[in-house]
C-alpha positions, 0 to 999 in steps of 0.5 A: 136427599141432602144430608146436612151432616156431610156439610156443616156451615155453623157460624157462617152467614149467607145471602141467597138470591132468587130464594123464594122458590125452586133451587134458591129455596132449596139452597136456603133451606139446606144452608140453614139446616146445615147451620148457616144464618141465611138472608132469603132474597127474592123479588117476591117478598111474600115468597121470601117470607114463606121460605123464612117461615119454613126455615124457622120451623126447622129451627134455622135462622133466616131473614127475608129481604125483597130485592130486584137484583137488576137494581144496583140500589136494591142490591146495595140495600140488600148488602146493608140489610144482610150485614145489619141482620147477620153481622157479616156475610161469608157466602153469596149464592147468586141464584136469581135468574129467569127467562121465558117459555119461548126464548126464540119467539120472545119480544125484544123487550122481554129478551133484554129483561132476561139478559139483564137478569141473567147476565148483567145482574150477576156481574153487578151483584158480584162487583158491587158486593165485592166493593162493599165487603172489601174487608170480608172474606166472602165466597161468591157463587 
């Protein structure tokens, strides 16, 4: 188990995409228990809200924002939401991703969606947010 005493993020503000479950959820909880204020972003709003509730029960500060990271419009809204709630963004963890159970038997439409989610969205997210946050020193992961 991670000990947040080894890594303190007091005063830092972070966005974690794909934070409604799995690794993204654990990153959001870990960052919050280490002192960061966190925007929990996920395509599933209920899942994001549940993670925010968990973080708040642990004494952390978190906000939920539904976002499909394959949409530039939704990413832009996520960036604006984060700054409105946190005042700044220091860290972006671009964790959202996905695929299918059988990558070699996947219909082409599903393959395109997975590629869009796992490859294009990463680039779109970094480029869009870097432009929006020119004056902020943001660590992009």
